[in-house]
N, C-alpha and C positions, 0 to 999 in steps of 0.2 A: 647219195649216202650208198645206195645198193652198187653202184659202180665203184665206188672207192673203195667198197669192203672186197669187193672182187679183185680187186688190183692187190689189195693187201696180201690176200692167200695166194694167188696164181702166180705172185713174185718171190715166194721164200724159196730160199736156198735154191739158187740157180743150178749150184753146184752141188746138187743132192747127192751124186753118187760118189763124192769125194770121202774117203775114208776119214774118220776123225782121228785115228791112231796119227797119220800123217801131217797133224795139224799143231801148231803151237799152242799153248794153253790159253792165251786171249783168243785165238782163232775158235777152240772147243768153246769157250764161254760165247764167243759170239754166235757160234752155231747153237747152242743151246738156247740162246735168247731168243732167236728166232723160230726155235721149236715150240717154244711156250705156247704161242697164240694158237698153233694148230693141235697142240694137246689140251688147250682150255676149251675149244672148240668140240673136239673129239668127247671131253666130259659133257659138254652141254647135250650134245646127241644124245648120249648115255642117258643123261638125266632130265631129258626133256618130259617126261611123262611123271617120274617118280617124284621130282622134286615140288611138284604141285600136288601131291596127294596127300600131305602132312598138313595142309593148311586149310583155314575156314576161309573161303572166299566170300562170305557174306559181308555185306556192307553196314556199318553202322551210319544211317542216315544223318544221326545228330552230330556227328563228328564234321559234317558239313556245313553245319552253320555256324555263322560269325558270331560270337558270343563276346567279342572283344569290344570294350568302350572306344568311344573314338579318339580317348585321350592316349590310346596305345596305338593309335593307327600311324604309319611312317609319315602322313601326310602332316598330322597334327604336330608329331615332333619335330618336322621340319620347320612348320611355321612358328611353334613355340620357340625354336631356337633362334628363328629370326627377331622373334619380340624380345627373347632376352637378350639379344643383342644390341638393342636399343638402349644404352645407357646414358642416362643423362649426366651428363658433366656439371661440374662443381660450379656455382655462380662465381661470376668475376667478382675481385675485391680490389678496392681502392688504391691499397697498399700504403708504403707508409711516405707520410708528408711531413717534411722539413717545418719546425715550429716557427710561427710568425717571428718577425725580428722585434724586440722590445725597445723603445725609445727611451734612453736615459739622458738625462741633463748630464753635459761634459764638466767635468771640475775643471774652474779655471783660477789659475793661482792668483796672489795678492798682485805680483809685477805686471801680469797680464791685464790685470783691471786698471792698475795706473797708467800703464801705456794704451789705454783704451781698444784692447784687442778684444774684448769680450765678444762684441756682436760679430766681428769676423770670423770668432773661432766658433759661434753658434751656427751661423750662416753655412759655414764649411761640415759641421757636423751634420746640422739637417740635410745637405745636400748629399751627404755621403750614406745617410740613413735611408733616404729616398730612394737612393739606389738599390739598396739592400732590400727594401721593400717591394720595389719594381721586379726585382729578381725574383724575389720570393713568390710574388702574384704569378708570373710567368710559369715558375713551376708548378703552383698551384693550379693553373688554368691548363698547361699541357696535361697535368694528371686526370683532372677532372674530364677533359676532352677524351683522352684514351679511355677511361674507365665507363665514358657512356658509350662511345665507339664500342667497346667489349660488351657492355650490356644489350645494346642493341643487337648485335650479332648473338648473343647468348638467347635473347628472346626470339630470334628469328630460328635459331636451333631446336627451341622448345617447341615453338609452332609447327616445325617441319616434323620432328620427332611424334609428337603429338598426332600429326595427320597420319605419318606411318604407321604408328601403332593402332590408330581407328582403322586405317585399311588392311592392316594385316588382322586385326579382330574381327572386320567384317568379312574379310575371307575365311577367316575360323568358323563363324557361323555359320557360312553359305556351305563349307565344308563338311561341318559337322551335319547338317541337314541334309545333306546329298548321302554322306555316310550312311546315317541312321535309315533313309529313306531305302538306300540299296539293300543295306543290311537286313530290314523289316522284310524287304520282297523277297530277298534269297532267303531267308528263313520260313518265311511263309511258303514259299516255292516248295522247300523240302519237305514241310509238314504236309502239304497237298499231296506230292510226290509219293511220300510213304502212305498215306491215306489209301490214294489211288492204287497202288502197287498192292497193298495186302487186299484191297477190294478188286483185284483181277481187273483194272482198267488197262486196255491195250496200251495206250501211248507210256503209262507209268512203267507198265512191265517191261517196253520195250526199252525205255530209258534208263530203267534200273540195270538191266543187264548190260546195255552198252557201256554203263559206267564200271560194272564188274570186268568187263574184257580189256577196258582201258586200263585197268590196274595190272592184268597179266603180263608178269616179266617174261619177254623174249628177246633173243638177240636184236641189236639194233636195226640191221639191216632185214629184218622180217617185216614183210608187209602188215599193215595195221589197219586195213579197210573190211569193217564187219558191220551188217546191217541185219536187225532183227525183225520180224513181224509175227505179232502175236494173236492168236485167236481164242477169246474167251469161252465162246460156246464149247470146243473140244479141249482147252486148255493145252493147247499145241504151240510151241515155240518155233519158228522157222529161223534158220539161220544162214546167212549167205555172206560167205568170208574168203576172202584173199588168201591163197596159201601161197608159199615159195615158189618161185619158178627153178626149175633144173637149175639154170645157170647162176642163181642166187647163192647155192651152196657151193661152199668151197670145196674142190675136188682133190684136195691134196691130203696124206694121211702120214702117219709117222710109223715108220717100219722099223724093226728090231732085227738087226743082221745076227744069224747066229754064228757066222764063221769068225767075227772080231767082238761079239756083243756090244755093239755100238747102234746108234739110233740115226736114221737119215730120214729125209722126206722122198715120198713117191706119190704119183698120180694114182687113184682110183681104177682098177679095170673097170671097162664099161658094165658087166654083170654086177661088180661088187658094188658100184656106185648106184645102179639101180635099185638093188637092194637097202642101200643106206637112204636112200630118196625114199622109197616105200616105207621105211622105219620111221623118217622123220614125219612123213604128213600122216600116218597112222596115229601116230604119237599125239600130234596137233590134234585131231579131229577128236579122238579120246579124251584129250584133257580139256577140249572145249566142253564137250558133255558133263564131265565131272565138275568142273569149275562152275557151270552154270547150275547143276543140282546141288553142288554143296552151298552155292550163295541162295538159292533159294529156300530160305526158311518158311515162308507162307505157303509152301505147295501149291503156287499158283501154275507151275509147270509139269503137266501129266506126261506129255512126250516131246520130243525134239526132231526136227527135222532139219539136216546139215547139208549143204552145198559148197563144195570146196572149190574154187575156182583160180584159173591162172590167166595173165594177160599175155597174149601170144601174138606175132606177127603173122598175117595172112599173106604169103607170099604171092598168092592170086592176085589180091587188088591192093596191097601195099598199106593196110590198114589194121591196127590193132584190133584185137578182139579178145572177149572174155569167154572161155571155154570151161564148163564143169567136169572136173577128171575123176571125182571122188564124191559119192554121195551116201547118207546113212541115215535112217531113220529108227528110232527107239523108243519104246517106252520108258517112263520113269522107272517101272518097277523092274523091266528087264536089265536095264542099267544098273541098278543099284544091286543087282544080285550077281555081279562081277567082281572079282578081287582082282583090281588093276594093280595090285604089287606083284601078282605071279603070271599075268598072262603075256603072251606073245603079242605084240600090238596087231600085225597080220592078221593072225589067226582069229583075234577078239573080233577086229572088223569084220572078217568072213561069217564068224560065228552070228554076228548081229545083222546078218545078211545085207551088208553094206556092198554099195555096187563103184567099180572101178575095172581097169583094164590091170592085166597081171603086172604090166611093168607101167608104173604111173609115169615114168620120166619120158616114155614116149608121147606123152600130153595127147592121149585119145580121149575126145570128147564121150561122154557117155549119156545114155538116154535115160533119164530118172523121173520116177513119177512125183518127187518132190519140187514143188514150185511154190514161191511165195505169192500168195493170192492177190495181193493190191499193189505191190511195191517191184520196179525194177531193182531190187535190192543188190544186186551183182555190182552196179555201177554206182552204188551210194558211199560217198566218203564217212567217215565217222563224224555224227551227229555231235552239235553242242548241247547242252541241257535247256530243253524249252521249258515253256510254262505248261504244265500239264493240262490245263483246262482253258477254256475261254472265260474270262472273269464277267465281261458285260456288266449287265446291271441286276445281278442275283447277289443278294446279299449273303448268302450261304458261303461264297468263294470270291466275294469281291475284293481288289487291293485293299489292305489293311488301311492303308491312309484315306481312301474313298469311303471305306465302310465307316472310320472315324467321323468324318467330316459330316457325312449323312445324319449320324445318330445323334450328333452334339446340337446341328440345326433342328432335328426334332425335338429335341428336348428345350431347345429357345423357342421354337415356335408353339409348344405345347404348355411350357411349364414357366417361361421366361415372361416377365411383365417389367415396368418401370420399376419396381420395389424388389422384384424378384432375380437376382443374378446367379447364371448358371456358372458354376467353374469346373472346368477337366481337372481333376485329382491325378489320375493316373490312366494311362492307356497302353496296351501290350497285346500283341496276338496270343500269347501264352495265357494272360489271366483275365484279360477283357478290359471294357472299359469303366472308370468309376469318375461319378461326379457328384458336385453337391449344389444344391440350389438353398440361397440364404434370403428369405423375404423379411424384409425391414418394417413392412407393414406391421402398425402399432396392434390390430385387430387379428389377422389371420397369418401373422408373420411366424416365422421359424425356420426350421431346416428340414429339407428334403433330400434324401441320399439315394442317387441310381446306379445299380450296377447293370452292366449290359454282357452279355457273354454270347458270343458267336459259338454256337455248336452243331454237331450234326446228330447229337444223342440228346436223351432227356436229360435235364439237368438234375443231379442229385440233390438230396436234403441237405449236403453239406454247403451248398452253395448259398441257400437261401439262412441256414443259420449263421453263416458269415456277415450277412447282410442284417439280420436282425441284431447280432452282436454289437454291430458298428452304430445302429440307430438308439441302442440304450447308451453306447458309449458317448455319442454325441449330443445325448438328448434332445434329437431329431422327431419331430412329429409323424413321419411317416418314411418308408423305404419302398422302392419299386425296382424290380427285376425283370429286365428285357432277355428275351434268347431267340434266337431265327429259330430254334427246334421247339420243343414242350417242355413240361417240368414231368417228374415223376410224381406217381400217387403220394408218395410220402412226403414231398416237397409240398404239395396242394394240401396236405393234411395239416404239415406244421404251420403253413401260413393262416390257418383259421384263426378268427377272433384275435389276431395280430395287426399292428399297424403296417401291414406290409400287402403290395399288391403284386401280381404276377401278370407278365404279359407276354404271351409266347408269339410264335411267328406269324400267326395269321392277325393277332392282334396289332403287331408291329406295322404290317402291312397297311391294315385298316386305317393307323394314324396316318400313315405316308400319304394314302389316297386322301385321306381328310383335308390336306394342304397340296392336292394336285400332283403329289410325286409318284411316277409310275415306275415301281421296283416290284422285284418277283424274288422267293424264295423255293429253290430247287435244290433239294439235299441231294437228290441223285447225281447232280452234277459235282458234287462234293465227295461222294462215296455212293456206293452201289445200295440200292435199298435192300437187298438181301443181307449185305454186311451191317448196314444200319440196324435193320432188326433183329438181327442176332446180337 
């Protein structure tokens, strides 16, 4: 990509010194068309910083969730189309059959009787009738044989189509399960990422800003390698980013000739290109600072350390190396005090005590106190979104399907009997699990309603009010509310003297231990204790 882009710009207007006034209209238009990419690139350099200043770079993580049902997924629509194309043909019909010949006695005249020809006439007539009957029977037999053949083929088609429909429906069921599992896992990961980001957990903060910078719009040939290291104790975000090499910056510009009021292309002078390169790199650095701070609505970042590096060929050993040519460290307060609409990028970089050589295009490595503590981030490519936490056997952040299975199994063990059937009514990460037990025993029978809320915060009184309302509506004998956390004082107060039981995280683990299942609940892995208590 970088090499091809370079060729596009260095190859523009080989005859850049040719006067436009000596060209035909078509040649002029061709020249203007070839000037357009350079003109656009000059505007890109000019607006590299300012075009980012009027945007809110924060991410709405809710938009990352997949809220579409499987019925709208492309895979389902493809399978549904295949299913709809299996149109059952019309059943074969016997078709028109000629009527059976009817035998009628021939009329014999008196003279025929006198001449004793009656018997001969009757035999001839019967013989003719037998021929007609035989011909008719052959037609009927052929028709019936053809009908039976078509009917057999039709039945084979029905069997084959039925098998195809069952196969497609089985695939739909499998795909729906995989889709829903993936959707829930993605949505759950997004929820955990959001919680962990707001609670200043390092992995989540780094992933969040990785996503922010992936959305930042730069020219296609700009390198996109950037890595982060976040230190929660100091609220410092370290950034290691690859910046464009001077060879990646097109060195053509548009000149306006004063003598004939026309435009043509020319190469930048060495000093002129050096100033342009400085301007681009300083704008990139300041823009990165701005986009991080603009996106940080939870104030997780108190300061930013930035190392900008380029990949260069060491002609001494013939190997490519990454060298840092610009470094900047600034606090959030220092940066927010700057009016980026009015600054000169180079002056602003110096004002913030940035470190670089006077001519960045010389690619001189700078000694900098900024270093990423734990990672060699300068060589890391853009990371994919990872699971923010290790799920393990922690009920507080276990995979939702595993959580659901564990809790339903627990209900079966604790409350299920031969007469008491546990039925799952509803399950989702957002609203929790709802189940009902219907006991058919004539003496102790009745309904029990179970609500299970996986939470990192005390359950509010509204949740137990909802359960109580359902108990009354269903005419149930009792309701039980489980949670991985605890209940608010108001919740305990409301449940008094009502057919309600509240089982918190400790009680939940005790029930599992009763059946030999070793699980744990660690809310600090789902959200920091400080954030949880707040």
